[in-house]
N, C-alpha and C positions, 0 to 999 in steps of 0.2 A: 095754616096759617092764612086767612085769607090778603089775599096778594095786600089789597088798599092798606093794612094792617102797615104793612112795612112802608110805607108813606106816611101815615098819620103818627109813628112813632117818634120817626125825626124831628118832626114840627114840637112834636111833646119834650123831645129832649133838647130842642134848641131855643123854646118858648124859655123853660130853664135855664138854657144855657143865655140869653137876651138879658133876663133880670140880673143874673147874675154880675153877669160883665158889665149892666150900669152901675150896679152896688159897687164893684171890685176898683173901676176907677175911679168912683166916686171916692174912695178910699183913696186916693194918690198914687195907686202903681199903676204904673205906664202900659201902653198899650202893649210894645214891643216884649215886655217881659211874659205880663200875661200870655199871650199867642204865641210866643217860642215854650214856655213849660211846661203848658199844658198838652200844646203838640212831642213834646220831648218824654209827659210823661206817658202818651197816648200808647208813641212806641215802643218805651221799655217795658208798655204792658203785652201786647202785641205780639213781638217780633218770639218770647219763646211758641208762642204758635203759628208763627209764619215762617221762620228759618229756615225748616224743611223745604218746605213748598220755594220758597226763593232760590232756594240754590238747586232746584231740581227743577226751577225753571227759566233757569240762568240763560237761558239762549234766547226763550223767547221775551227778555228782558233788554237782551242785547239788541236782538232786531227790534223792539219796538221803544226806542229808548228816547227818542223826542216826542213822541207822544202822550210817552208816561212823567218827563220832564214837565210839557206842558200843562196835564193833568196836577203836577205836584205843585205847579208855581201856580194855577187860578184857583183850584178846590181848597186846598191846605194852605197856604200862604196867602192870597191875595184877598182870598174874601175875609178869614177869620181877621186877620190885622186892620185892613180895612173895617171892618164894622167896629170895632174896637177902637182903634183911633175917630173913626163919627163920633163915638160915645163920648168922648171926651167934649167934644164941645157944642152938642145940638141937641135940642131935646125929642124926649120919650115920643112924643107926639109924631113929630119930623119923621123920629128915625121908620119906626111902625111904618105909617104912611106911604113912606119911600122904599121900605122895604114888601108892603103889599102889593106893587106894581108888577114884583118877580113874575108874572105867570105871564105877562103879556110880554117883555123881555124877554121870557123862552119862546114865547112864540113866532114872535119876529126873530128870534136867533134861531130854530128850526129853521123859520123860512128860507131866512139869507145864508145860511150853511148847509142845509139839506134839501132845498127846497122843499119843504113838508106844508100841506094845505091843512087847514081849518074849515070844518063843518060850521055853520051858520046859528048850530046848536053851542057848540061851542065857545063860540064868540058870543051868544047872548048868554052862557052861563059866566064870562069872563064880566062882561058887563055888571052882570049882575052881581056877584062876589066883591067886585070891587067896590061894587055902591056900598056895601055892605061893609066893608072895612073901611073906607069912607068916613062913614057915620060913625064908626066905634072913635076912629082915632080923631074925630075930631067933633066926639059927645056932643054928637046930630044938632052941633051950632052950625051954620051956613059964615055967620061972621068967623067962628077958629079957622074952619076954611080957609076964607078966602082972605085971613091975615098972615097963613103961614106963609115962610121966607125961608129962602134957600141962602143958608150957610156954607163956613168949609165943612162943618162937621155933615152937612148934607151932601156934599159933593161927595167925601171918601164913601156915605153908605151909597149912592148910587154906584159908585164906581165897583165897590163890595158885590152890588145888587148882578152890573153885566160881567164881571168874574164869574158870579155862580151862575147867570144865564147860561156864559157858555160853557163854563162843564156840566151844567145839565145834560145840555144837548149833542156834545162830543161824548159822555160816557158810551153812551151806543156803539160805537166806533172803539171802546175798548178791547184787548186782543181775546178773542173769543176764548183759547185754547189758556187762558192763561185763570187761575183761581181766584176769586172772590176776594178771599185773605191774602193771599199773596201781591194781587192789586191795589189792593187799600194798604198792607204795609208797606211795599215801595211805592207809591206815589208819598204816602205818609211820611218816609224817611226823607224823600226830595224835598217835600214842602216844610220840615222841621231842616233843611238844611239851608234853603231860601232864608229862613227865617235867623240862622246862627249867625251873621254878621251883623243884623241890624239891631239884634239882641245884647252883638258886645258894642255896638258905636252906639246907638240910641238909648236901649234901656236904663233909667237912669234910677228905678228902682233898688237898694238891698234888700239882700232875701232875709236877713237878719228881721227887717222891719215888718213881713208880712205877720197879720194876723192869725191865728188858729180859723178862725173865717176864710179871709181870702187862703189860706191853703186848701180848704176843705169846699171852698168855689175852685179853685183847680184840681183837685181830684175830678170835682164832676167833669168839669171841661172836658179834662183829660176821657175819661171812663163814657160816659153818655154822652156830650154830645161829643163827640171826636167818633169812638170806636164803636156805638152802638149806633148814632144819628147815619155815619158813613155807610156804616155795609148796608141798612136798611136800605137808606137811601137808592146807594148804587141796585141794589137787587128790586126793591120797589120798582125804579127806571126800566130794567129791563125786563120788567111783566108787564106796565100799563105803559110805558113810553114818554117822552119827556114833555108833551104837552099835557098831557091827565094829571104827570106830575106837580107840575105847573098850580092846577087849580089849588093844594091839598097848601100852600103857601100862605092864601087869604086866612087857613086857619091858625098864623101866628099870632095875630093879634086877640082870637079867641081863645086860646090855651094860655096867652101871656095872663089875659083879663082872670083866667079863672084860676090859675099860679098864684096872682096878686091876692084875689080873695081869700084863699087859703091859708098864705104864708103871711101876707102882710096886713090880715082886716079887712083891707076894701067889698066897698060895697057894691054890687049889680045894682048899675039904672036902667030905667026905659030904653034906653037908646041901646043899650048893651045888647038889650033881648031883639032890639027890629034889626041890628047889624046881624049878628049871631044868625038868624032867622033869612036873611039874604043871604050868606057865605053858605050855607048848608045849602038853602034854594039855589044856587050858583053854581054848587062842587054835581048836585043831583042833576040839574040840566045839562049840565057840560059832558059827565063821565055814565051815569046810568043811562038816564033817559038818550042821550046822544048814542048809545054802545050800541040798547033797545032800537031805533030807529035806524041806527043799521045793519042791521040784522034783518 
């Protein structure tokens, strides 16, 4: 499978998670319950396939536990929980716009933590695709963009984005002699353990009140948005690097709109096509054209 597919699939899965997360919290399900149940399910599914690896790699885990705890805290606990908390008190427009600046955060974080440098083509690609994302979430209206306000929910989304940027940059430092499934299972367990006390202390939803739709959303989040997305994302970063992976975050509004058209009956308007064209153009400049120029 081409390397870029490993970065496309997580964005598709997370787009579905984004829509379902918004719908679920709008049903009155608290974010602590959503995040904890999602990752508890993911752990139950992955453990039968990963427990042998975890046992064989126990010495590696013991040697690298501080780094693994950091990954579990940043990527599993913080990002997901903060995202759901943010969705309870911010608009979809603001949340998608704030998520679209993730590539900038990843590049800045990579420069600060790893001393990575970006080419002028990468920077140009970021600007082009960021403009496309802004056009989509502002519906092509300058007035809509200028009147976006920062709320408490927006701050949670920003904090989630910062956590994910740090996770994406540092993932290259994961133990090389640790299998991918062992690494994922270990960090998923750690992140879920971080969430457990928060769930019992602050979770206000009763499980008996969950509808069939709510449970199906949790199942989707646990299988596709958790296991499938994280495994593909980690493979993609290993193959193409954090800077390249960051560009694909711009596809989040594109996929979200596509899913809305398919499942919610919404229509694509002219500004959607302009934004999507700019996003793909930016990714082409920052990845394919940059790679050819470097060669």
